[in-house]
C-alpha positions, 0 to 999 in steps of 0.5 A: 500500500502506498499513500501520495506522501513524500514522493520525492524523498522516497524516490531519492532514497530508493535511488540511494538504497539500491536493491531490496532496501528500496522496498523497506517498510515505512509507516507513519500513523497518528498515535491518538486515532491510529489513522495512517498517514504514510504506508509502504510495505507496512504489513510485510514480515521483517526481522524486528532486531532490538525493537523486539524489546518494546514487546519485552517492556510491554509484558513486564509493565503488564505484570507490574500493573497486575501486581505480579512483580514490582519495579523495585524487584531485584532480578538475579543474573543467570549464567545464560544471561552472561553468554548473550551476544552483544550488545550487553552491559556485562553483568555476571552471575551472583549480581542483581538488577531491579526491573526498573533499572533493567527496563531503562538499560534495555531502552537506552543501551539495548543490552541483550544480557539484561533482556534475558534477565528480565525474561527469566525473572518474569517468565522463569525462562526465555522460552516461557517468556517468549510464549507470553510475548506471543500471547500478548501480540495475538491479543493486541492484533499483531498478526504478522508478529512471532517472537522467539526471544526477548532481545531480537537477535536473529532467530529463524521464524522471528518476525514482525511488521511495521504495522504491528510495531505501530500498534504496539507503540500505541498500546505502550503509551496508552496502556501505561501512560505513567511509564512513557518517560521510559522510552525517551531517556537520552542517556544512562550512567552505570558506575562511571560510564555514560551511555547515550541512546542509539535513537538519533531522533531523540535530542535532535528532532524538536518534539521527539518523545522516544521509543526504540531502535534495532539492528541486525544484518538480516534486518538493517537499521530499524526504528520505532519513533514518536514525536509531538507537535501542536498537540498531536503525536505521531508514530514513525516506523522505519525498517531496513535502512543501510545505516543509522544516519539514513534511518535518522533522516528518513524518520525526521522527514516522515515527521516533518511531512506528517505534521504538515497535514492531517491524517486521512488514511485508514486505521492501522487495523485495516491495512491489507495483509502482505502477499509476503509470508517470510521476512527477507534476509538483508545480510548481504545488502546491509553487511556484505558477504563478510558481514557480522556473525549471527551474534552481531551487536544490536546497534554498532557503536560506530553508528552514532558518532558518524551521524553529525558528518553525513549528508542527508541523501533523502532531503528534497531541498538539497544536502544537509547535515545532522546537527548536534544533539542536545546534552542529556542528563543521564539517568543513574542505574545500578547493578547490585552484588558482587559476581559469584566466585566459581570454585575451580575443581582441583586438578588431579595430582600427578603420580610420582615416579617409583623412587623420588629424586631425593630419596634416601639409599634405604628408600631406593633399595626398598622401592627397587626390591618391592617394585622392580623396574622392567629391564630388557632381557639380555641376549641368550648365552651360547648353549655351552655357557648356559649349562655352566651358568645355570649349574653355578648359579643354582648351587650358589644361590639356592637357599640352604634346605630347612633342617628337618628331623632326621628320617629313619634310615631306609633300607639300601636300594640297588645301585641302579635305582639310586637317583643321580646327583643334582649336579648330574641332573642339571648337567645332562638336562636338555638346554632350553633357549627360553630359560632366563639368563644369569641376570634374570635368575639372580633377580628372581632369587632376590624376589624369593623365586623358587630355586632349583631343588636338589631333587632336580626340580626345574627353576620356575619364576613367579609372574613378575609384578608390573613396573610402576611405569605400567600402572594407571596414571 
């Protein structure tokens, strides 16, 4: 729908905003009557960005009005809130902020972390609060709107329209007239830091009364703004602008022409439904192929300083520059409490080596005897040498047999039945290539391994204990 207003300005702006941005939604309406003065793509779905926070404020103020929460209620900061992408105020778990201060921070700084604090403090969770937002939107007749979060960062399926935001702006100011000053704060002060409102119309356009800006790459630069003159108050909704300067000039031009004539169009509720059903993604047109990531700031910090030096491309009478803003008296806000200190779990101590570096000789010997270090097996000795070595070691290392009562002498046996001496048994035994060498035999004897018995038993080593280096670390 298109009304014959601002034709020259719109055509000039369209030439500047090449591509999809030339069809960006625009709407101007009378706040008291709801009559439309200007409308272009006013019901087309669009990514709301941080103008979403107007609905967050509506839900919060309605809970205050019904007595479900107080403005001075302290809202706790959760870990989830601190992970919100910029823009944010930098709150930490363990801190609190009153609902009153939280709403002021939302309208001026547009802090996404504070939006989550409000959502969790009122709804219990972001998801439950989003359901409250959608219920209120349906009750207000915002037919193109669907909210998935309280801050407006891009989410698939989250959308609104210029018409819906004009309806919401009217209801905020008519349902909660005692809180209208919330939307016109020029600056806030937190500790020693002063933060000015991103809305370039406030403090620059005579009669500007406030409302809210928003930006993500998918939407471009959005604003819902209000201004009063000669007893009339108008609502302007401007979406999809390429920068904050264009947004400010476009809005002020709408106000100039709107105050110059009386409303004669249909009411907001009567605007026809758009043929479009999904919000376009303006990322490439606004931010380029290498634009900001999904979690970009909801309002770039560089937008405001550049406003005073940019020529107005939408002015019909020729180029002009934005004048300086009026000085603001900042409203003091506070974050209470100290950040919670999260204790870190101690790291598991590393297991020490089997023998400390400075261990005594006695400790070293004890550790070595109890837990021998695995040594590489030596190469097997030649067969002839192995026989002699095994025989010598067996005789030298075999413990003396325990003393037993002398048995009764047995009757002598024939010579052929007598057992051969131990030395003959070892000497005539077939060499085995798998038998341990002398060094291992000595080690096994130290650990109490079974020796070669005089009766001719074969030396069997017990299973070795695993070296300390093989234990679980």
